N, C-alpha and C positions, 0 to 999 in steps of 0.2 A: 746393515743394508743402507746404501746411499739414498739420499733424498733426491729423487728425480725431478729436475726443473726444466721447464720450457720458458725461454725468453723471447718476447716479441717486441721489437723496437726498430723503427725505420732508420735509425742512425747506426750504420754498420760499425764504425769505429767504437762507439759507445757500447754496442751490443757485444762485440768481441772482447773489449777490455773488461766488461762486467763478467763475462764468462770466465776469463782467466782469474780475476780477483775472487770470484765465488768458489771456484774449483780448487784453487791452490791451498793445500793443507787443510781441507775441510771434508765433511761428509756429504757434500753437495755434488751432484753429477748433472751437468747440462745435457739433456738428451735431445734437445732441438733448439736452434736459434733462428728466428725468421724475421722478415722485415715488414710484414703487414698482417692485418687481422684475419684475412682469408686463410693464409698459410698457417696462422696460429691455430685456427679451428681444425684444419686438416691434420696438422701435426699432433694436436692434443688427442684426436680420435685414434691416430695410429700408434702413438707412444704411451698414451695414458699416464702422463706425468703425475707426480704427487702434488706439485705446485706449478702454477702458470703465472708468470710475471709479465703483465701486458701494459705496454705504453698506451696512454689514453688516446693520443692523436697519431693515427697511422693511415697510410693510403689504402684504398680498396675497401677497407672495413675498419672502423675505429675500434679501440680497445673495449669500449663499453658494450658495443653490440657483440664483439667476439666473446666477451665474458659471458654474456647471456647464452650464446650458442654452445660454448664449451661446457657450461653448467648443465645443459640439456644432453649433450652428446657424451660427456665424460664426467658424470656426477661425482666421482671420487676425487677429481682434481680440485684442489683448493686454489682460489684465484686471488692474486694481489695486483693492484694497479700501480703503474709507474709513470711519473710525469714531472714536469717542471712547474706545473700549475699550482697556484695557491688560491684556488677558487672553491668555495663551498659547494656550488652546484655540481662541479665535477665529482667531488667526493660523494655527494648524495646520489647522483646518477650511477656511480660505480657500485655503491652499496646495494642499490635497488636492482642492479643487474646481477648481483650474486657475489660480488667481490667481498672478501673478508677484511681487507685492509688497503692502505694507500701509502706508498713509499715515494718520497721526493727524490729526484735524481742526485741531489747534493748530499744525501745521507752517507755517512762514512761507512767503511767496509764492515767494521765490527757491529754496528747497529743494523746494517743490512742483513748480515748473517743471523743476528739475534732474532730479527723479525721473521725471517724465513723459517728458522727452527721452531720458533714459537707457534707460527701458523701450522706447520707440519704436525706439531704435537697436539693440535686441537685447541690451543689457547687463543683468546681474542688478541690479535696483534695491537699493540699500542703505538702511537706515533706522537712525537712532540707537536706536530702540526695540528692535530686534533685538539690538543690542549690550548694551543695558540689561537685556534679558531674562536674559542669562547672569549678570549681576551679581546680579539679584534671586534667581535660583535657587541660586546658589552662594556668595553673600556677597561675592565679589570675582572679577574676571576671572582665569582661569587663566594662570599665567605660561608663557612659551614656553621652559621649561627643557628641557635635553636628555633628562632622565628622563621627563618628561611626554610629549614628542614621541615618544620610543621606545615608551612604553606605548600611545599612540594608534595608531602605525603597526603595532605588533604585534597589537593588538586587531582591526584590520581587514585586516591583511596587506597594507599599502600599501608600495610602493617609495618611495625618496626622491623620485623624479620625480613620482609620483602625489601625494605630500604637497605638493610645490611647486605643482603644478597646482591642487590643491584650495584652497590659500591664495590663489592668484591669482583663482580663481573667486569666493571669498568677498569679494574686493576689488571685484568687479563687472566684471572684465575680460572682453572677448569672446574667442572662439577666435583671431581674427586677432591681437589684442594679445598673447595668451599665446604664440602661435607666434613673434612677434617677440622676446619677452623670452627665451624658452628655446631659440630657434633650431631649431625643428622645424616641419615642414609642418603646415598646418591639418588635413589628413586624418589625420595622425599624432596630433594633439591630440584629434580626435574619437574615435579609437580608444582613447586613454588614458582619455578621459572615460567611455566606455561601460564600460570595465573598472572605473573608479573608482565609478561609480554602482552597479554590481553588487556590489562589495565593501562599499559603505556601506549597501546595501539602500535606496537612494533612487531616485525616478523621474526626476528632472531636476536641472539645475544649481541651481535655486532651493532645493530641499530640501537639496542638498549644501552650499550656502552657509549655510543656517540651521544645519545641523549643525556646520559649521566655526566659526560665531560662538559657538554654545553651548559648544564645546570650547575657546574662546579662541584659535583659530588665526589669526584675522584680524588 
């Protein structure tokens, strides 16, 4: 079964070029390409794509608002944001709107396809930009020193097992993959994740992964 993709971007040439690049020789099928957020919401409702790739800045309705509406109208659709922006507030707003990841427009074709497939498979998409964000904010990535790890676990009240699970989540691993690595049942992993999200005060694994990247845990 092909991965059904919706593309929303107000730059027609970019949108059409991206469609060709993503469909050629892959398992990706672009079921709709539109130029604004309103049409993205309408198309998502009618086509029910597996993935929606939304530009952040579009006329009529921006991608962040469109993401929020698509999440409500087509809950099975997984959303990724697309932009030229290198701004933390854009990433944060997109995640809060329900997006699972953020792709910069200068990402190469192979990486683009990898992120789409990773998201479709239910894994947390990773982006080099999220790692760079920690560097820009703090000057350099935080080292995985025992003292720093102890400070982090004490701050959030995490057990050693929860810390290990968080680092695996930040690497983009699914619950099934995590269960195989640490030899616990998937339902047990789900229980630990619920506890982890509560302690970190995050809503989902994407927000947990972003926090882990910012803390240099990945």
